[in-house]
C-alpha positions as MATLAB code, in Angstrom:
seq = 'XXXXXXXXXXXXXXXXXXXXXXXXXXXXXXXXXXXXXXXXXXXXXXXXXXXXXXXXXXXXXXXXXXXXXXXXXXXXXXXXXXXXXXXXXXXXXXXXXXXXXXXXXXXXXXXXXXXXXXXXXXXXXXXXXXXXXXXXXXXXXXXXXXXXXXXXXXXXXXXXXXXXXXXXXXXXXXXXXXXXXXXXXXXXXXXXXXXXXXXXXXXXXXXXXXXXXXXXXXXXXXXXXXXXXXXXXXXXXXXXXXXXXXXXXXXXXXXXXXXXXXXXXXXXXXXXXXXXXXXXXXXXXXXXXXXXXXXXXXXXXXX';
ca = [
     -17.744  -86.095  -56.780;
     -18.625  -83.439  -59.319;
     -22.219  -83.439  -58.100;
     -21.078  -83.127  -54.496;
     -18.807  -80.224  -55.387;
     -21.681  -78.529  -57.193;
     -23.958  -78.985  -54.214;
     -21.323  -77.506  -51.919;
     -20.930  -74.452  -54.154;
     -24.688  -73.962  -54.283;
     -24.862  -74.255  -50.489;
     -22.088  -71.685  -50.000;
     -23.736  -69.301  -52.461;
     -27.034  -69.558  -50.627;
     -25.206  -69.117  -47.327;
     -23.476  -65.935  -48.517;
     -26.774  -64.571  -49.881;
     -28.522  -65.355  -46.573;
     -25.688  -63.609  -44.687;
     -26.014  -60.560  -46.950;
     -29.767  -60.376  -46.399;
     -29.225  -60.719  -42.636;
     -26.671  -57.881  -42.707;
     -28.976  -55.557  -44.666;
     -31.851  -56.180  -42.239;
     -29.551  -55.808  -39.224;
     -28.152  -52.460  -40.415;
     -31.586  -50.871  -40.065;
     -31.651  -51.085  -36.299;
     -27.997  -51.421  -35.209;
     -24.727  -49.558  -35.427;
     -22.491  -50.638  -38.291;
     -19.896  -52.307  -36.103;
     -22.525  -54.371  -34.295;
     -24.322  -55.326  -37.515;
     -21.083  -56.457  -39.196;
     -20.015  -58.366  -36.080;
     -23.293  -60.298  -36.003;
     -23.063  -60.900  -39.767;
     -19.544  -62.311  -39.291;
     -20.933  -64.805  -36.772;
     -23.590  -65.874  -39.278;
     -20.991  -66.156  -42.074;
     -18.382  -68.182  -40.210;
     -20.857  -70.497  -38.461;
     -22.953  -71.853  -41.355;
     -26.604  -72.616  -40.588;
     -26.154  -72.626  -36.816;
     -24.881  -69.031  -36.787;
     -28.043  -67.813  -38.496;
     -30.249  -69.889  -36.208;
     -28.452  -68.677  -33.083;
     -28.677  -64.990  -34.081;
     -32.363  -65.289  -35.059;
     -33.208  -66.995  -31.743;
     -31.133  -64.410  -29.884;
     -33.036  -61.526  -31.487;
     -36.399  -63.261  -30.999;
     -35.781  -63.810  -27.275;
     -34.494  -60.245  -26.911;
     -37.674  -58.864  -28.467;
     -39.925  -61.074  -26.328;
     -38.107  -60.069  -23.118;
     -37.868  -56.377  -24.132;
     -34.073  -56.294  -23.929;
     -33.616  -53.903  -26.832;
     -35.876  -51.076  -25.655;
     -34.047  -47.765  -25.295;
     -30.618  -49.406  -25.720;
     -29.519  -48.385  -29.188;
     -27.050  -45.516  -29.676;
     -29.395  -44.019  -32.259;
     -31.962  -43.287  -29.563;
     -29.422  -41.357  -27.522;
     -28.165  -39.393  -30.507;
     -31.712  -38.369  -31.271;
     -31.922  -36.462  -28.016;
     -33.264  -38.872  -25.404;
     -32.670  -37.500  -21.908;
     -29.777  -39.076  -20.038;
     -31.661  -38.619  -16.755;
     -35.322  -38.920  -15.802;
     -37.669  -35.981  -15.604;
     -36.518  -34.103  -18.714;
     -37.831  -34.513  -22.242;
     -35.511  -33.213  -24.960;
     -36.850  -32.509  -28.421;
     -35.154  -34.135  -31.382;
     -34.093  -30.744  -32.742;
     -32.265  -29.667  -29.589;
     -29.895  -32.574  -29.037;
     -26.842  -31.449  -26.999;
     -24.433  -30.212  -29.666;
     -21.363  -31.637  -27.966;
     -22.942  -35.049  -28.596;
     -24.111  -34.100  -32.081;
     -20.504  -33.701  -33.213;
     -19.971  -37.393  -32.416;
     -22.747  -38.529  -34.743;
     -21.332  -40.421  -37.744;
     -24.227  -39.586  -40.029;
     -23.191  -36.296  -41.686;
     -26.721  -35.394  -42.778;
     -28.037  -35.915  -39.265;
     -25.275  -33.872  -37.662;
     -25.882  -31.047  -40.127;
     -29.611  -31.082  -39.370;
     -29.040  -30.969  -35.602;
     -26.680  -28.047  -35.876;
     -28.467  -25.930  -38.483;
     -31.828  -26.356  -36.749;
     -30.287  -25.267  -33.440;
     -28.850  -22.170  -35.107;
     -32.151  -21.288  -36.761;
     -33.816  -21.451  -33.339;
     -31.004  -19.310  -31.799;
     -30.196  -22.101  -29.378;
     -26.396  -22.109  -29.788;
     -24.920  -19.911  -27.059;
     -21.712  -21.733  -26.206;
     -18.894  -20.078  -28.145;
     -16.680  -23.148  -27.689;
     -19.210  -25.242  -29.618;
     -19.335  -22.609  -32.350;
     -15.549  -22.560  -32.593;
     -15.551  -26.357  -32.819;
     -18.134  -26.148  -35.583;
     -16.016  -23.641  -37.526;
     -13.431  -26.363  -38.087;
     -15.901  -29.133  -38.906;
     -15.216  -30.939  -42.194;
     -18.815  -30.286  -43.250;
     -18.657  -26.938  -45.055;
     -22.298  -26.140  -44.394;
     -21.864  -26.532  -40.616;
     -18.678  -24.431  -40.719;
     -20.467  -21.755  -42.764;
     -23.359  -21.559  -40.319;
     -20.963  -21.361  -37.355;
     -18.927  -18.542  -38.919;
     -22.114  -16.692  -39.847;
     -23.477  -16.973  -36.329;
     -20.231  -15.857  -34.687;
     -20.046  -12.905  -37.078;
     -23.642  -11.956  -36.279;
     -22.970  -12.184  -32.539;
     -19.883   -9.985  -32.833;
     -21.773   -7.395  -34.865;
     -24.560   -7.367  -32.282;
     -22.049   -6.969  -29.453;
     -20.249   -4.131  -31.216;
     -23.568   -2.349  -31.825;
     -24.543   -2.678  -28.160;
     -21.115   -1.452  -27.056;
     -21.301    1.522  -29.397;
     -24.735    2.455  -28.057;
     -23.523    2.365  -24.453;
     -20.050    3.859  -24.946;
     -20.912    7.550  -25.183;
     -22.849    7.742  -21.925;
     -20.555    5.483  -19.897;
     -17.132    6.691  -20.970;
     -18.113   10.381  -20.983;
     -18.938   10.145  -17.287;
     -22.539   11.291  -17.773;
     -23.826    7.955  -16.484;
     -21.087    7.287  -13.951;
     -23.599    6.715  -11.126;
     -26.105    4.701  -13.176;
     -25.217    1.327  -11.644;
     -27.507   -0.928  -13.740;
     -26.190    0.640  -16.957;
     -22.577    0.329  -15.825;
     -23.075   -3.310  -14.836;
     -24.701   -4.103  -18.171;
     -21.863   -2.383  -20.013;
     -19.295   -4.347  -17.972;
     -21.020   -7.616  -18.928;
     -20.917   -6.596  -22.594;
     -17.214   -5.757  -22.398;
     -16.478   -9.050  -20.656;
     -18.250  -11.010  -23.370;
     -16.589   -8.944  -26.093;
     -13.010   -9.449  -24.924;
     -13.676  -13.165  -24.434;
     -13.890  -13.334  -28.258;
     -10.208  -12.461  -28.626;
      -9.675  -14.707  -31.664;
     -12.102  -12.618  -33.694;
     -10.921   -9.113  -32.751;
      -7.859   -7.234  -33.978;
      -5.152   -6.746  -31.364;
      -5.425   -2.958  -31.067;
      -9.206   -2.942  -30.603;
      -9.030   -5.814  -28.145;
      -6.423   -4.050  -25.981;
      -8.422   -0.838  -25.996;
     -11.592   -2.609  -24.906;
      -9.687   -4.506  -22.236;
      -8.402   -1.180  -20.899;
     -11.964    0.186  -20.856;
     -13.079   -2.952  -19.006;
     -10.370   -2.632  -16.347;
     -11.180    1.047  -15.779;
     -14.887    0.272  -15.473;
     -14.198   -2.573  -13.025;
     -12.120   -0.242  -10.841;
     -15.059    2.177  -10.794;
     -17.526   -0.612   -9.983;
     -15.455   -1.714   -6.977;
     -16.060    1.756   -5.553;
     -19.785    1.676   -6.287;
     -20.211   -1.960   -5.156;
     -17.572   -2.545   -2.449;
     -19.320   -5.763   -1.367;
     -19.069   -7.409   -4.793;
     -15.975   -9.637   -4.861;
     -16.391  -10.474   -8.535;
     -15.408   -6.974   -9.646;
     -12.189   -7.016   -7.589;
     -11.305  -10.503   -8.806;
     -12.008   -9.725  -12.454;
     -10.000   -6.484  -12.314;
      -6.943   -8.300  -10.945;
      -7.320  -11.088  -13.501;
      -7.339   -8.606  -16.383;
      -4.398   -6.619  -15.004;
      -2.369   -9.830  -14.697;
      -3.170  -10.758  -18.298;
      -2.010   -7.272  -19.353;
       1.252   -7.775  -17.484;
       0.591   -4.723  -15.316;
       1.680   -6.445  -12.109;
       2.176   -3.258  -10.089;
      -1.425   -2.152  -10.664;
      -2.612   -5.718  -10.051;
      -0.808   -5.726   -6.695;
      -2.468   -2.435   -5.787;
      -5.871   -3.848   -6.745;
      -5.142   -6.981   -4.713;
      -4.362   -4.828   -1.673;
      -7.722   -3.053   -2.054;
      -9.356   -6.465   -2.375;
      -7.675   -7.601    0.831;
      -8.755   -4.476    2.699;
     -12.352   -4.988    1.593;
     -12.425   -8.714    2.468;
      -9.725   -9.419    5.088;
     -11.423  -12.608    6.347;
     -11.978  -14.223    2.946;
      -9.668  -16.565    1.054;
     -10.310  -14.998   -2.375;
      -7.875  -12.045   -1.940;
      -5.124  -14.461   -0.871;
      -5.762  -16.643   -3.920;
      -5.531  -13.593   -6.174;
      -2.259  -12.569   -4.539;
      -0.901  -16.077   -5.147;
      -2.055  -15.993   -8.785;
      -0.385  -12.593   -9.211;
       2.953  -13.559   -7.647;
       3.030  -16.802   -9.630;
       2.650  -14.824  -12.887;
       5.109  -12.170  -11.627;
       7.617  -14.891  -10.690;
       8.052  -13.696   -7.112;
       8.185  -16.923   -5.089;
       9.070  -15.293   -1.741;
       5.995  -13.038   -1.774;
       3.906  -15.995   -2.942;
       5.014  -18.161   -0.028;
       4.380  -15.285    2.374;
       0.761  -14.938    1.229;
       0.395  -18.703    1.333;
       1.523  -18.714    4.983;
      -0.815  -15.824    5.812;
      -3.763  -17.678    4.274;
      -2.952  -20.839    6.249;
      -2.690  -18.816    9.469;
      -5.921  -16.922    8.904;
      -8.786  -18.196   11.147;
     -11.222  -19.149    8.387;
     -12.563  -22.326    6.885;
     -10.821  -22.917    3.573;
     -12.604  -24.277    0.530;
     -11.324  -27.346   -1.369;
      -9.996  -24.984   -4.049;
      -7.870  -23.083   -1.502;
      -6.595  -26.361   -0.002;
      -5.661  -27.585   -3.463;
      -3.662  -24.372   -4.065;
      -1.898  -24.769   -0.717;
      -0.933  -28.388   -1.460;
       0.295  -27.470   -4.925;
       2.556  -24.634   -3.805;
       3.719  -26.483   -0.699;
       4.958  -29.283   -2.973;
       6.599  -26.665   -5.175;
       8.405  -25.141   -2.183;
       9.658  -28.582   -1.073;
      10.876  -29.533   -4.555;
      12.813  -26.243   -4.836;
      14.016  -26.307   -1.236;
];
């Protein structure tokens, strides 16, 4: 019996060693959870588990079942659709944040920054709070650099634009408006007083651009949006009226009126504009129909 017990212990030791070797080999080409799952099968099904997994892998390799299927290939930047080749250094950064390997994630992000490929401020803000201090440092540095560049560009354009000397230079005014729009979108990184002042400059410039470009709906829409955010509902209503006069057969002025009256908490005026939009002989977009359904339900629930 003692010899049998000794043989059993030797067998179990060899089995555990074989399982460990299998796990180490498996970790090279699989995710951790998959490698440990397969190792558990080998461990709890002595002999046959190892044979089954080896045959399974052999048949998979012969039939080409593993090609292009591992998560590592995707995280290294393989295109998710045909026709586009993505370099390893420009993996989509939204996906890079999901990579478990900290060194790999850091390399993806820092290389993208060095190549000036990070433009999405939401990604940069995400990176600022990453537990990896190096990634957070790079993100803060890049946001700071962008803000400094923006402030320099604004300073260079301010004198000519705000003095009125370039008030008819449309390309310059449009470029300055784009700079102001980008600048005030970085509200988290600007002191309150400066931000409000720049927002006021932006609204004044937009009002001027609606006169120079009466066919551009974006300037009307953006002006009303900013006035609503400032809480200047009277001026926003005046701007919405000008928008309506310029585009009486479009749904956009109605949608801006509805947005304004919702923020202003004037349900009667809101329902009036909603009725006018529904009665207007124009083909409504899915967005307009969604707004109508939403506020119609609101009117019923409060009726």
